[in-house]
C-alpha positions in Angstrom: -0.7 37.8 1.6 -0.4 35.2 -1.3 0.6 37.5 -3.8 3.5 38.9 -1.8 4.2 35.2 -0.8 4.3 34.1 -4.7 6.3 37.0 -5.5 8.9 36.4 -2.6 9.4 32.6 -3.2 9.1 33.4 -7.1 12.0 35.7 -6.2 14.0 33.4 -4.5 14.0 30.9 -6.7 15.2 33.4 -9.7 18.6 34.4 -7.5 18.9 30.6 -6.1 19.0 29.4 -10.2 20.8 32.8 -11.4 23.5 31.3 -8.4 24.1 28.2 -9.6 26.4 29.5 -12.2 28.8 30.9 -10.0 27.9 28.2 -7.2 30.8 26.1 -5.2 30.3 22.4 -4.6 29.6 23.5 -0.8 27.3 26.4 -2.5 25.2 24.1 -4.3 24.8 21.4 -1.3 23.0 24.1 0.9 21.4 25.6 -1.7 20.4 22.0 -2.8 19.2 21.7 1.7 17.2 24.2 1.4 15.1 23.4 -0.9 15.2 19.9 -0.2 13.3 20.8 2.8 11.4 23.9 1.2 10.2 20.8 -0.6 9.3 19.2 2.2 7.9 21.7 4.3 5.3 22.7 0.9 4.2 19.0 0.3 3.1 18.9 4.6 1.5 22.1 3.5 -0.2 21.1 0.5 -1.7 17.6 2.0 -4.6 19.3 4.2 -5.3 20.9 1.1 -5.7 18.3 -0.8 -7.8 16.5 1.6 -10.5 19.5 1.9 -10.5 20.4 -1.7 -10.9 16.5 -2.4 -13.7 16.6 -0.1 -15.4 20.2 -1.8 -14.9 18.1 -5.5 -17.0 15.0 -3.8 -19.4 17.4 -2.6 -20.0 19.0 -5.8 -20.3 15.6 -7.8 -22.5 14.4 -5.2 -21.2 11.1 -6.4 -19.5 9.3 -8.9 -16.5 10.0 -11.0 -15.0 12.6 -13.0 -13.7 15.9 -13.0 -14.4 19.6 -11.2 -13.0 22.9 -11.4 -12.7 24.5 -8.1 -12.0 28.9 -8.8 -10.0 30.6 -6.6 -9.2 34.1 -6.0 -7.2 36.0 -8.7 -8.1 33.6 -11.1 -6.2 30.8 -9.9 -8.3 27.2 -10.4 -7.1 23.6 -9.3 -8.8 20.6 -10.9 -9.9 17.4 -8.6 -10.6 14.1 -11.0 -11.9 11.4 -9.2 -11.6 8.5 -11.0 -13.9 5.6 -11.5 -13.8 3.1 -8.7 -11.7 -0.3 -9.4 -11.3 -4.0 -8.7 -7.7 -5.2 -7.6 -6.8 -8.8 -6.4 -6.8 -8.8 -2.6 -3.2 -9.5 -1.1 -2.7 -13.2 -0.1 -5.4 -14.4 -2.0 -5.7 -17.4 -3.2 -5.6 -17.6 -7.2 -4.2 -21.0 -7.5 -7.3 -22.8 -6.1 -9.2 -20.2 -7.7 -7.9 -20.7 -11.4 -7.8 -24.5 -10.4 -11.6 -24.7 -9.1 -13.1 -21.6 -12.5 -10.4 -23.8 -15.1 -10.9 -22.1 -18.4 -13.2 -19.7 -16.7 -10.1 -18.0 -15.3 -8.7 -16.8 -18.3 -12.2 -14.9 -19.2 -12.2 -13.0 -15.4 -8.5 -12.8 -14.7 -5.7 -11.4 -16.9 -2.3 -13.1 -16.7 1.1 -11.1 -16.6 4.6 -12.3 -16.7 7.4 -10.2 -16.5 10.9 -11.3 -16.3 14.0 -9.5 -15.2 17.3 -10.6 -14.7 18.7 -12.3 -12.1 21.9 -10.2 -10.0 24.4 -12.8 -10.9 23.4 -13.5 -14.6 26.8 -12.3 -16.4 28.5 -14.6 -14.3 26.1 -17.8 -14.5 26.3 -16.8 -18.7 29.9 -17.4 -18.2 29.2 -21.5 -18.0 26.8 -21.4 -21.0 27.7 -22.3 -24.4 29.1 -19.4 -26.4 25.3 -19.2 -28.4 23.4 -19.4 -25.7 25.2 -17.0 -23.8 25.4 -14.5 -26.4 21.6 -15.0 -27.0 21.0 -14.5 -23.1 23.7 -11.3 -23.5 21.7 -10.0 -26.5 18.9 -9.5 -24.9 20.0 -7.7 -22.3 21.0 -4.1 -22.3 23.4 -2.9 -20.1 22.2 0.8 -18.3 24.5 3.2 -16.2 22.1 4.7 -13.4 21.5 7.8 -12.2 23.4 8.5 -8.7 20.8 9.2 -5.8 20.8 13.1 -4.4 19.5 13.2 -0.9 19.9 15.6 2.1 19.1 14.8 5.8 15.5 16.3 6.5 
């Protein structure tokens, strides 16, 4: 059954791909909509499979982290990787108070990360700066054309 389904899906995808060269805009929307729904449905079907394979990997590994290869029929395989446990800061943790309490030891325990991003109105605000500062700010920025998003009702 799986071999037949695999062949049918492969054939269908090849037919759709071949038809793209001569497809009208309306055809492209219809093909895209079909593929969008197919991918979403495939992800739904995949979810319990992933859960079962994670459970199998955990049983095979007993405990801990690492990778397990699970074999299927006809030389199919799946690799399940269990990452090492990690620590993260709890949401809402009062790091300001903790930093004050730990003083210089805080840096021994936590990494500080500073991120900067331009404010939405940076270009307008820059106009009020002296020329040399405005140029320095603008020279530190790249103008990026964002890729339009495509979605289909699902």
